[in-house]
DRENDO-1510 file (C-alpha; in Angstrom, 1 decimal, always signed):
<recs>
REC; n; res; u; v; w
REC; 1; MET; +7.2; +12.9; +2.6 .
REC; 2; SER; +5.9; +14.2; -0.7 .
REC; 3; HIS; +2.9; +15.9; -2.0 .
REC; 4; THR; +1.5; +16.4; -5.5 .
REC; 5; SER; +0.9; +19.6; -7.4 .
REC; 6; ASP; -2.7; +20.7; -7.9 .
REC; 7; SER; -1.9; +21.8; -11.5 .
REC; 8; GLY; +0.0; +18.7; -12.5 .
REC; 9; GLY; -1.7; +15.9; -10.6 .
REC; 10; ASP; +0.6; +13.1; -9.6 .
REC; 11; ARG; +2.9; +13.8; -12.5 .
REC; 12; ARG; +4.6; +16.4; -10.3 .
REC; 13; ARG; +5.8; +15.2; -6.9 .
REC; 14; VAL; +7.5; +17.6; -4.5 .
REC; 15; PHE; +9.6; +16.1; -1.7 .
REC; 16; ALA; +10.5; +18.0; +1.5 .
REC; 17; PRO; +14.2; +18.3; +2.2 .
REC; 18; LEU; +15.7; +15.0; +3.4 .
REC; 19; PRO; +17.2; +15.0; +6.8 .
REC; 20; SER; +21.0; +15.0; +7.3 .
REC; 21; ALA; +22.7; +11.7; +6.4 .
REC; 22; ARG; +25.9; +12.3; +8.3 .
REC; 23; GLY; +27.5; +9.0; +9.3 .
REC; 24; ARG; +25.9; +7.1; +6.4 .
REC; 25; ARG; +28.5; +5.1; +4.5 .
REC; 26; ALA; +26.2; +4.6; +1.5 .
REC; 27; PHE; +23.4; +6.7; +0.1 .
REC; 28; ALA; +21.2; +3.7; -0.9 .
REC; 29; ASP; +20.0; +0.6; +0.9 .
REC; 30; THR; +18.1; -1.1; -2.0 .
REC; 31; TRP; +19.7; -2.7; -5.0 .
REC; 32; TRP; +17.9; -0.2; -7.4 .
REC; 33; GLY; +19.1; +2.8; -5.3 .
REC; 34; ASN; +22.6; +1.5; -5.5 .
REC; 35; ALA; +22.2; +0.9; -9.3 .
REC; 36; TRP; +21.3; +4.6; -9.5 .
REC; 37; VAL; +24.5; +5.6; -7.6 .
REC; 38; THR; +26.5; +3.3; -9.9 .
REC; 39; ALA; +25.1; +5.1; -12.9 .
REC; 40; LEU; +26.4; +8.3; -11.5 .
REC; 41; GLU; +29.8; +7.2; -10.2 .
REC; 42; GLY; +30.6; +4.5; -12.6 .
REC; 43; PRO; +31.7; +0.9; -11.6 .
REC; 44; ALA; +34.8; +2.3; -9.9 .
REC; 45; ARG; +32.7; +4.4; -7.4 .
REC; 46; SER; +35.1; +7.4; -7.6 .
REC; 47; ALA; +35.6; +9.1; -4.2 .
REC; 48; THR; +37.5; +12.1; -5.5 .
REC; 49; GLY; +36.7; +15.5; -6.9 .
REC; 50; ARG; +33.2; +17.0; -7.4 .
REC; 51; LEU; +31.4; +13.7; -6.6 .
REC; 52; ALA; +33.0; +13.6; -3.2 .
REC; 53; ARG; +32.0; +17.3; -2.6 .
REC; 54; GLY; +28.5; +16.4; -3.8 .
REC; 55; ARG; +28.2; +13.6; -1.3 .
REC; 56; THR; +29.3; +16.0; +1.5 .
REC; 57; TYR; +26.7; +18.5; +0.4 .
REC; 58; ALA; +24.0; +15.9; +0.3 .
REC; 59; ARG; +24.9; +14.4; +3.7 .
REC; 60; ALA; +24.9; +17.9; +5.3 .
REC; 61; GLY; +21.4; +18.5; +4.1 .
REC; 62; ASN; +22.3; +21.3; +1.6 .
REC; 63; VAL; +19.7; +20.0; -0.9 .
REC; 64; ARG; +16.4; +21.8; -0.4 .
REC; 65; GLU; +12.9; +20.7; -1.7 .
REC; 66; ILE; +13.1; +18.3; -4.6 .
REC; 67; THR; +10.6; +18.3; -7.4 .
REC; 68; ILE; +10.2; +15.2; -9.6 .
REC; 69; THR; +8.4; +15.5; -13.0 .
REC; 70; PRO; +8.6; +13.2; -16.0 .
REC; 71; GLY; +12.2; +13.1; -17.2 .
REC; 72; ARG; +13.4; +15.8; -14.7 .
REC; 73; ALA; +14.4; +16.4; -11.1 .
REC; 74; THR; +15.0; +19.9; -9.8 .
REC; 75; ALA; +16.1; +21.4; -6.5 .
REC; 76; GLN; +17.9; +24.4; -4.9 .
REC; 77; VAL; +21.3; +23.5; -3.4 .
REC; 78; ARG; +23.1; +25.6; -0.9 .
REC; 79; GLY; +26.8; +26.2; -1.7 .
REC; 80; SER; +29.4; +28.6; -0.4 .
REC; 81; LEU; +27.4; +31.7; -1.2 .
REC; 82; PRO; +24.3; +32.9; +0.7 .
REC; 83; SER; +21.9; +32.3; -2.2 .
REC; 84; PRO; +21.3; +28.6; -3.3 .
REC; 85; TYR; +22.0; +27.4; -6.8 .
REC; 86; ARG; +19.2; +26.2; -9.1 .
REC; 87; THR; +20.1; +22.6; -10.0 .
REC; 88; ALA; +18.5; +20.0; -12.3 .
REC; 89; MET; +19.0; +16.7; -13.9 .
REC; 90; THR; +17.2; +15.1; -16.8 .
REC; 91; ILE; +16.8; +11.4; -17.8 .
REC; 92; PRO; +15.3; +10.1; -21.1 .
REC; 93; GLN; +11.6; +9.1; -20.8 .
REC; 94; LEU; +10.5; +5.8; -22.1 .
REC; 95; THR; +8.7; +5.7; -25.5 .
REC; 96; GLU; +5.1; +4.6; -25.9 .
REC; 97; THR; +6.3; +1.3; -27.3 .
REC; 98; GLN; +8.6; +0.8; -24.3 .
REC; 99; TRP; +5.7; +1.6; -21.9 .
REC; 100; ASP; +3.5; -0.9; -23.6 .
REC; 101; ALA; +6.1; -3.5; -23.2 .
REC; 102; LEU; +6.7; -2.6; -19.5 .
REC; 103; LEU; +3.0; -2.7; -18.7 .
REC; 104; ASP; +2.7; -6.1; -20.3 .
REC; 105; VAL; +5.6; -7.3; -18.1 .
REC; 106; VAL; +3.9; -5.9; -14.9 .
REC; 107; ALA; +0.5; -7.2; -15.9 .
REC; 108; ALA; +1.8; -10.7; -16.7 .
REC; 109; ARG; +2.9; -11.4; -13.1 .
REC; 110; ALA; +0.7; -10.4; -10.2 .
REC; 111; GLY; +3.8; -10.5; -8.0 .
REC; 112; HIS; +5.4; -7.6; -9.9 .
REC; 113; LEU; +2.5; -5.2; -9.2 .
REC; 114; ALA; +2.2; -6.4; -5.6 .
REC; 115; ALA; +5.8; -5.6; -5.0 .
REC; 116; LEU; +5.6; -2.2; -6.5 .
REC; 117; LEU; +2.6; -1.4; -4.4 .
REC; 118; ASP; +4.6; -2.5; -1.4 .
REC; 119; ARG; +7.3; +0.1; -2.5 .
REC; 120; ASP; +9.6; -2.7; -3.6 .
REC; 121; MET; +11.2; -3.4; -7.0 .
REC; 122; PRO; +12.2; -7.1; -7.4 .
REC; 123; THR; +15.1; -7.9; -9.5 .
REC; 124; ALA; +12.9; -10.2; -11.5 .
REC; 125; LEU; +10.8; -7.2; -12.6 .
REC; 126; ALA; +13.9; -5.4; -13.9 .
REC; 127; GLU; +15.1; -8.5; -15.6 .
REC; 128; ASP; +11.8; -9.3; -17.3 .
REC; 129; ALA; +11.6; -5.6; -18.4 .
REC; 130; ALA; +15.1; -5.8; -19.9 .
REC; 131; GLN; +14.2; -9.0; -21.8 .
REC; 132; ALA; +11.3; -7.0; -23.3 .
REC; 133; GLY; +13.8; -4.2; -24.3 .
REC; 134; VAL; +13.1; -1.8; -21.5 .
REC; 135; HIS; +15.9; -0.7; -19.2 .
REC; 136; LEU; +14.4; +1.0; -16.2 .
REC; 137; LEU; +17.6; +2.1; -14.5 .
REC; 138; PRO; +19.7; +4.6; -16.4 .
REC; 139; GLY; +23.1; +4.3; -17.8 .
REC; 140; ARG; +25.7; +6.9; -16.9 .
REC; 141; ARG; +25.3; +8.8; -20.1 .
REC; 142; GLU; +21.6; +9.2; -19.6 .
REC; 143; LEU; +21.9; +11.4; -16.6 .
REC; 144; VAL; +22.3; +15.0; -17.8 .
REC; 145; PRO; +23.0; +17.7; -15.2 .
REC; 146; SER; +22.6; +21.5; -15.2 .
REC; 147; CYS; +23.2; +24.1; -12.5 .
REC; 148; SER; +23.3; +27.9; -12.2 .
REC; 149; CYS; +26.7; +27.9; -10.6 .
REC; 150; PRO; +29.8; +29.0; -12.6 .
REC; 151; ASP; +31.5; +25.6; -12.2 .
REC; 152; ASP; +31.7; +23.8; -15.6 .
REC; 153; GLY; +32.1; +20.3; -13.9 .
REC; 154; TYR; +30.0; +17.5; -15.3 .
REC; 155; PRO; +28.4; +17.2; -12.9 .
REC; 156; CYS; +29.3; +20.0; -10.6 .
REC; 157; LYS; +29.1; +19.3; -6.8 .
REC; 158; HIS; +25.7; +20.9; -6.6 .
REC; 159; ALA; +24.2; +18.6; -9.3 .
REC; 160; ALA; +26.0; +15.6; -7.7 .
REC; 161; ALA; +24.4; +16.4; -4.4 .
REC; 162; LEU; +20.9; +16.3; -6.1 .
REC; 163; TYR; +21.8; +13.0; -7.7 .
REC; 164; TYR; +22.7; +11.4; -4.4 .
REC; 165; GLN; +19.5; +12.6; -2.7 .
REC; 166; VAL; +17.4; +11.3; -5.6 .
REC; 167; ALA; +18.9; +7.9; -4.8 .
REC; 168; ARG; +17.5; +8.1; -1.3 .
REC; 169; LEU; +14.1; +9.0; -2.7 .
REC; 170; LEU; +14.2; +5.9; -5.0 .
REC; 171; ASP; +15.0; +3.8; -1.9 .
REC; 172; GLN; +11.7; +4.9; -0.3 .
REC; 173; ASP; +9.5; +4.7; -3.4 .
REC; 174; PRO; +10.4; +3.0; -6.8 .
REC; 175; PHE; +7.5; +4.9; -8.4 .
REC; 176; VAL; +9.8; +7.9; -8.3 .
REC; 177; LEU; +12.0; +6.2; -10.9 .
REC; 178; LEU; +8.9; +5.4; -13.0 .
REC; 179; LEU; +7.8; +9.0; -12.9 .
REC; 180; LEU; +11.3; +10.1; -14.0 .
REC; 181; ARG; +10.8; +7.6; -16.9 .
REC; 182; GLY; +7.6; +9.4; -17.9 .
REC; 183; ARG; +4.5; +7.9; -16.1 .
REC; 184; SER; +3.0; +8.7; -12.7 .
REC; 185; GLU; +1.7; +6.0; -10.3 .
REC; 186; GLY; -1.9; +7.0; -11.0 .
REC; 187; GLU; -1.4; +6.7; -14.7 .
REC; 188; LEU; +0.2; +3.3; -14.4 .
REC; 189; MET; -2.5; +1.9; -12.1 .
REC; 190; ALA; -5.3; +3.3; -14.3 .
REC; 191; GLU; -3.7; +1.7; -17.4 .
REC; 192; LEU; -3.1; -1.7; -15.6 .
REC; 193; HIS; -6.8; -1.7; -14.4 .
REC; 194; ARG; -7.9; -0.8; -17.9 .
REC; 195; ARG; -6.0; -3.7; -19.4 .
REC; 196; ASN; -7.3; -6.1; -16.7 .
REC; 197; ALA; -10.8; -5.0; -17.4 .
REC; 198; ALA; -10.3; -5.4; -21.2 .
REC; 199; GLN; -8.9; -8.9; -20.7 .
REC; 200; ALA; -11.9; -9.8; -18.5 .
REC; 201; ALA; -14.4; -8.4; -21.0 .
REC; 202; ALA; -12.7; -10.2; -23.9 .
REC; 203; ALA; -12.9; -13.5; -21.9 .
REC; 204; THR; -16.7; -13.0; -21.4 .
REC; 205; THR; -17.6; -11.8; -24.9 .
REC; 206; MET; -19.3; -14.4; -27.0 .
REC; 207; PRO; -18.5; -14.7; -30.8 .
REC; 208; ALA; -21.0; -12.8; -32.9 .
REC; 209; ALA; -22.3; -16.0; -34.5 .
REC; 210; ALA; -23.0; -17.5; -31.2 .
REC; 211; THR; -24.9; -14.5; -29.7 .
REC; 212; PRO; -28.5; -15.5; -29.1 .
REC; 213; ARG; -31.0; -13.2; -30.8 .
REC; 214; GLY; -34.8; -12.9; -30.3 .
REC; 215; VAL; -34.9; -14.6; -26.9 .
REC; 216; SER; -37.8; -13.4; -24.8 .
REC; 217; ALA; -37.5; -12.5; -21.1 .
REC; 218; ARG; -40.0; -15.3; -20.3 .
REC; 219; GLN; -37.7; -17.9; -21.9 .
REC; 220; VAL; -34.7; -16.5; -20.0 .
REC; 221; LEU; -36.6; -16.7; -16.7 .
REC; 222; ALA; -37.8; -20.2; -17.3 .
REC; 223; ALA; -34.3; -21.3; -18.2 .
REC; 224; ALA; -32.9; -19.8; -15.0 .
REC; 225; GLN; -35.6; -21.3; -12.8 .
REC; 226; SER; -35.1; -24.7; -14.2 .
REC; 227; GLY; -31.5; -24.7; -13.1 .
REC; 228; LEU; -32.2; -23.7; -9.5 .
REC; 229; PRO; -32.7; -26.1; -6.6 .
REC; 230; PRO; -36.1; -26.0; -4.9 .
REC; 231; LEU; -36.5; -23.8; -1.8 .
REC; 232; PRO; -35.8; -25.6; +1.5 .
REC; 233; ASP; -38.8; -27.0; +3.3 .
REC; 234; PRO; -39.1; -26.1; +6.2 .
REC; 235; PRO; -37.3; -22.8; +5.9 .
REC; 236; PRO; -33.8; -22.6; +7.6 .
REC; 237; ALA; -33.6; -21.4; +11.2 .
REC; 238; LEU; -32.8; -17.8; +11.7 .
REC; 239; HIS; -29.6; -18.4; +13.5 .
REC; 240; GLN; -27.9; -19.4; +10.2 .
REC; 241; PRO; -28.3; -18.4; +6.6 .
REC; 242; GLY; -29.8; -20.8; +4.0 .
REC; 243; PRO; -27.8; -22.9; +1.5 .
REC; 244; VAL; -26.0; -21.2; -1.4 .
REC; 245; VAL; -26.4; -22.4; -4.9 .
REC; 246; GLN; -23.4; -24.3; -6.2 .
REC; 247; LEU; -22.4; -23.3; -9.7 .
REC; 248; THR; -21.2; -26.7; -10.8 .
REC; 249; ALA; -22.1; -26.4; -14.5 .
REC; 250; VAL; -20.3; -23.1; -15.4 .
REC; 251; ASP; -18.5; -23.2; -18.7 .
REC; 252; PRO; -14.7; -22.6; -18.0 .
REC; 253; GLY; -14.7; -20.3; -21.1 .
REC; 254; SER; -17.6; -18.1; -20.0 .
REC; 255; GLY; -15.4; -15.8; -17.9 .
REC; 256; ILE; -17.6; -16.3; -14.8 .
REC; 257; ASP; -15.6; -16.7; -11.5 .
REC; 258; ALA; -17.8; -19.4; -10.0 .
REC; 259; GLU; -15.8; -19.6; -6.7 .
REC; 260; GLY; -15.9; -15.8; -6.3 .
REC; 261; LEU; -19.6; -15.7; -7.1 .
REC; 262; GLU; -20.4; -18.4; -4.6 .
REC; 263; PHE; -18.4; -16.6; -1.9 .
REC; 264; LEU; -20.2; -13.3; -2.5 .
REC; 265; ALA; -23.6; -15.1; -2.4 .
REC; 266; ALA; -22.7; -16.8; +0.9 .
REC; 267; ASP; -21.7; -13.4; +2.3 .
REC; 268; THR; -24.9; -11.8; +1.2 .
REC; 269; ALA; -26.9; -14.6; +2.7 .
REC; 270; ALA; -25.1; -14.3; +6.0 .
REC; 271; ARG; -25.6; -10.5; +6.2 .
REC; 272; ALA; -29.3; -10.9; +5.2 .
REC; 273; ALA; -29.8; -13.4; +8.0 .
REC; 274; ALA; -28.2; -11.1; +10.5 .
REC; 275; LEU; -30.5; -8.2; +9.5 .
REC; 276; LEU; -33.5; -10.5; +9.7 .
REC; 277; ARG; -32.6; -11.7; +13.2 .
REC; 278; GLN; -32.2; -8.1; +14.3 .
REC; 279; ALA; -35.5; -7.0; +12.8 .
REC; 280; LEU; -37.4; -9.8; +14.7 .
REC; 281; LEU; -36.0; -9.0; +18.1 .
REC; 282; PRO; -38.8; -7.8; +20.4 .
REC; 283; LEU; -38.8; -4.0; +20.8 .
REC; 284; GLY; -35.4; -4.0; +19.1 .
REC; 285; GLU; -34.3; -0.8; +17.6 .
REC; 286; PRO; -33.2; -1.3; +13.9 .
REC; 287; ILE; -29.5; -0.5; +13.4 .
REC; 288; ALA; -28.5; +0.4; +9.9 .
REC; 289; PRO; -25.4; -1.4; +8.7 .
REC; 290; PRO; -22.4; +0.9; +8.4 .
REC; 291; VAL; -21.7; +2.4; +5.0 .
REC; 292; LEU; -18.3; +1.2; +4.0 .
REC; 293; SER; -15.9; +2.3; +1.3 .
REC; 294; VAL; -15.0; -0.2; -1.4 .
REC; 295; SER; -11.6; -0.7; +0.3 .
REC; 296; ALA; -13.1; -1.3; +3.8 .
REC; 297; ASP; -15.7; -3.7; +2.5 .
REC; 298; ALA; -13.0; -5.7; +0.7 .
REC; 299; VAL; -11.1; -5.9; +4.0 .
REC; 300; ARG; -14.4; -7.1; +5.7 .
REC; 301; LEU; -14.7; -9.8; +3.1 .
REC; 302; ALA; -11.0; -10.8; +3.5 .
REC; 303; ALA; -11.7; -11.3; +7.2 .
REC; 304; THR; -14.2; -14.0; +6.5 .
REC; 305; ALA; -11.4; -16.4; +5.2 .
REC; 306; PRO; -12.3; -16.4; +1.5 .
REC; 307; PRO; -10.7; -18.9; -1.0 .
REC; 308; PRO; -7.1; -18.1; -2.0 .
REC; 309; SER; -8.2; -16.9; -5.5 .
REC; 310; VAL; -10.7; -14.5; -4.0 .
REC; 311; SER; -8.2; -13.2; -1.5 .
REC; 312; GLN; -5.8; -12.5; -4.4 .
REC; 313; ARG; -8.5; -10.5; -6.2 .
REC; 314; LEU; -9.3; -8.6; -3.1 .
REC; 315; ALA; -5.7; -7.7; -2.6 .
REC; 316; TRP; -5.4; -6.5; -6.2 .
REC; 317; GLY; -8.6; -4.5; -6.0 .
REC; 318; THR; -7.5; -2.6; -2.8 .
REC; 319; ARG; -3.9; -2.1; -4.0 .
REC; 320; ARG; -2.5; -4.1; -1.1 .
REC; 321; THR; +0.0; -6.9; -1.0 .
REC; 322; PRO; -1.4; -10.3; +0.3 .
REC; 323; ASN; +0.5; -9.7; +3.5 .
REC; 324; GLY; -1.0; -6.2; +3.8 .
REC; 325; LEU; -4.5; -7.5; +3.2 .
REC; 326; ALA; -4.0; -10.2; +5.9 .
REC; 327; ARG; -2.9; -7.5; +8.3 .
REC; 328; ALA; -5.9; -5.3; +7.5 .
REC; 329; ALA; -8.2; -8.3; +7.9 .
REC; 330; ALA; -6.8; -9.0; +11.3 .
REC; 331; ALA; -7.6; -5.5; +12.3 .
REC; 332; TRP; -11.2; -6.0; +11.1 .
REC; 333; HIS; -11.5; -9.2; +13.0 .
REC; 334; TYR; -10.6; -7.5; +16.3 .
REC; 335; GLY; -12.4; -4.2; +15.8 .
REC; 336; GLY; -14.2; -3.8; +12.5 .
REC; 337; ALA; -14.0; -0.4; +10.8 .
REC; 338; ALA; -12.9; +1.4; +13.9 .
REC; 339; ALA; -9.7; -0.8; +14.0 .
REC; 340; LEU; -9.0; +0.0; +10.4 .
REC; 341; THR; -8.8; +3.7; +11.2 .
REC; 342; ILE; -5.8; +3.3; +13.4 .
REC; 343; LEU; -4.0; +0.6; +11.4 .
REC; 344; ASP; -1.7; +2.9; +9.5 .
REC; 345; GLU; -2.4; +6.4; +10.6 .
REC; 346; PRO; -2.4; +7.6; +14.2 .
REC; 347; GLN; -5.5; +9.4; +15.5 .
REC; 348; GLU; -5.0; +12.7; +17.2 .
REC; 349; GLY; -5.5; +12.0; +20.8 .
REC; 350; ASN; -5.6; +14.1; +24.0 .
REC; 351; PRO; -1.9; +14.3; +25.1 .
REC; 352; LEU; -2.8; +14.9; +28.7 .
REC; 353; TYR; -5.0; +11.8; +28.8 .
REC; 354; VAL; -2.4; +9.6; +27.2 .
REC; 355; ARG; +0.3; +10.8; +29.6 .
REC; 356; ALA; -2.1; +10.1; +32.5 .
REC; 357; VAL; -2.7; +6.5; +31.3 .
REC; 358; ARG; +1.1; +6.0; +30.9 .
REC; 359; GLU; +1.7; +7.2; +34.5 .
REC; 360; GLU; -1.1; +5.0; +35.7 .
REC; 361; ILE; +0.4; +1.9; +34.0 .
REC; 362; LYS; +3.8; +2.7; +35.5 .
REC; 363; GLN; +2.4; +3.1; +39.1 .
REC; 364; ASN; +0.1; +0.1; +39.0 .
REC; 365; TRP; +2.2; -2.4; +37.1 .
REC; 366; ASN; +2.9; -5.6; +39.0 .
REC; 367; GLY; +5.4; -7.2; +36.8 .
REC; 368; GLU; +8.9; -8.2; +37.8 .
REC; 369; ARG; +10.5; -5.3; +36.0 .
REC; 370; ALA; +9.3; -1.7; +35.5 .
REC; 371; LEU; +8.0; -1.0; +32.1 .
REC; 372; ARG; +9.6; +1.6; +29.8 .
REC; 373; LEU; +6.9; +3.3; +27.8 .
REC; 374; ARG; +7.3; +5.7; +25.0 .
REC; 375; THR; +4.7; +8.1; +23.7 .
REC; 376; ASP; +4.9; +8.6; +20.0 .
REC; 377; ASP; +4.6; +12.0; +18.4 .
REC; 378; SER; +1.0; +11.2; +17.6 .
REC; 379; SER; +0.3; +11.2; +21.3 .
REC; 380; SER; -2.1; +8.3; +20.9 .
REC; 381; TRP; +0.3; +5.3; +20.7 .
REC; 382; LEU; +2.1; +3.8; +23.7 .
REC; 383; THR; +5.1; +1.6; +22.8 .
REC; 384; VAL; +6.6; -0.8; +25.4 .
REC; 385; LEU; +10.3; -0.7; +24.8 .
REC; 386; GLY; +12.0; -4.1; +24.7 .
REC; 387; HIS; +8.8; -6.0; +24.2 .
REC; 388; ASP; +7.7; -5.3; +20.6 .
REC; 389; ALA; +4.3; -4.4; +22.1 .
REC; 390; GLN; +2.2; -1.3; +21.6 .
REC; 391; LEU; -1.2; +0.1; +22.7 .
REC; 392; ARG; -3.1; +2.4; +20.3 .
REC; 393; LEU; -6.0; +4.6; +21.4 .
REC; 394; GLY; -9.0; +4.3; +19.2 .
REC; 395; ALA; -10.7; +7.2; +17.4 .
REC; 396; ASP; -13.4; +7.2; +20.1 .
REC; 397; GLY; -10.8; +8.1; +22.7 .
REC; 398; ARG; -11.9; +5.3; +25.0 .
REC; 399; LEU; -10.7; +1.9; +23.7 .
REC; 400; TRP; -7.1; +0.7; +23.7 .
REC; 401; TYR; -6.1; -1.7; +20.9 .
REC; 402; PRO; -3.1; -4.1; +21.4 .
REC; 403; PHE; -0.5; -4.4; +18.6 .
REC; 404; ARG; +2.6; -6.6; +18.3 .
REC; 405; LYS; +5.6; -6.1; +16.0 .
REC; 406; LYS; +6.2; -8.8; +13.4 .
REC; 407; HIS; +9.0; -8.5; +10.9 .
REC; 408; SER; +9.3; -4.7; +11.4 .
REC; 409; THR; +5.5; -4.2; +11.1 .
REC; 410; TRP; +2.9; -3.6; +13.8 .
REC; 411; TRP; +0.1; -6.2; +13.6 .
REC; 412; PRO; -3.2; -6.2; +15.5 .
REC; 413; ALA; -2.9; -8.6; +18.4 .
REC; 414; GLY; -6.2; -8.7; +20.3 .
REC; 415; PHE; -9.6; -7.2; +21.1 .
REC; 416; PRO; -9.7; -3.6; +22.5 .
REC; 417; GLN; -10.6; -2.7; +26.1 .
REC; 418; ARG; -11.1; +0.4; +28.0 .
REC; 419; ASP; -8.7; -0.7; +30.7 .
REC; 420; ALA; -5.2; -0.1; +29.3 .
REC; 421; ILE; -3.5; -2.1; +32.0 .
REC; 422; ALA; -5.7; -5.2; +31.3 .
REC; 423; VAL; -5.0; -5.0; +27.6 .
REC; 424; LEU; -1.2; -4.6; +28.2 .
REC; 425; SER; -1.2; -7.4; +30.7 .
REC; 426; GLU; -2.8; -9.8; +28.2 .
REC; 427; LEU; -0.5; -8.7; +25.4 .
REC; 428; LEU; +2.7; -9.2; +27.4 .
REC; 429; THR; +1.4; -12.5; +28.8 .
REC; 430; THR; +0.8; -14.0; +25.4 .
REC; 431; ASP; +4.1; -12.5; +24.2 .
REC; 432; SER; +6.0; -14.5; +26.8 .
REC; 433; GLU; +4.2; -17.8; +26.2 .
</recs>
């Protein structure tokens, strides 16, 4: 887990001490984490001397809080003396020209950005960057250590321990490598969005010679009205929205996304029809629609099965992978905004209530085998061991939402109910079919 400094923004990330890694044969699980270790050890992967002692220190948890800033990682490392040593490593930052080339590479392929946002670094990204003259992963001579200990080793065992722990950080988040190379995640995303906006603006800007001048508002209105179909007669029934104008004559070079615009128009019509139906109910109390964040509203739109091109833009705008957006849309389908609140972060529940529900399930379960239930640290999630099934208590403290594990990720699996036993029974029944 990391946090950012108030003074340095996300250009200064501080990571809590990593847990002991005793028993691990390798420090890295990803290809880029292993490439970092190779840069430290060399192709021969030396297992002797100070590097071996550094691995032992790292596995034992001797490396304290790690601070990552552009071009530098620092930490205190416990050695044989009571006071820890001040240890650091530096790595060259990319030049402005190299950053421009790297940003062009990421912007050129949507899959590169989606992978990074999913905390993955595909080999294709590193290969494309290398072809553009940018080597993200360091060579052995680029890693420069320093330590307050009297050992003149290069690196000493304390600096080596820091190097190995940084490999574990890279495994979890490749943006750590990009920060070491000089740019924070926030800076990268802002620049990529700026470039995307500039490209969109350039695509929609008309040449100066073709820009119409001196056109009155009356002429513009008349031209717009002439291209619209007549209003339906009689008006459409209230149980469904009216027809949406089809933009069939849009110039491909105009920069207008006709498919996206039609989709938004259809969504607007459907929401307006729903509000109108509600307003015409006899003695009905008007209910204001919920105020959604941009991210939540994008998920709501994604849950309405938009065209693939619109889904891709929604994923980009919410910094989600396509798979992550589909998972969020499934949550919206089953429970709206309330389901989104428990999708990734557990809600703080009443531990006594959750334990009582767990005991009630155990005592009243009629299955062939007794269920093994685990209560997570959040005290609001009940996991059924051996079934890849889970119940999550909603933020209201009343509804239980079913989840099922797919490819190591928990996905929404049905509508919530107040009866936890009923939810669990349906979840396990569908799981066995």
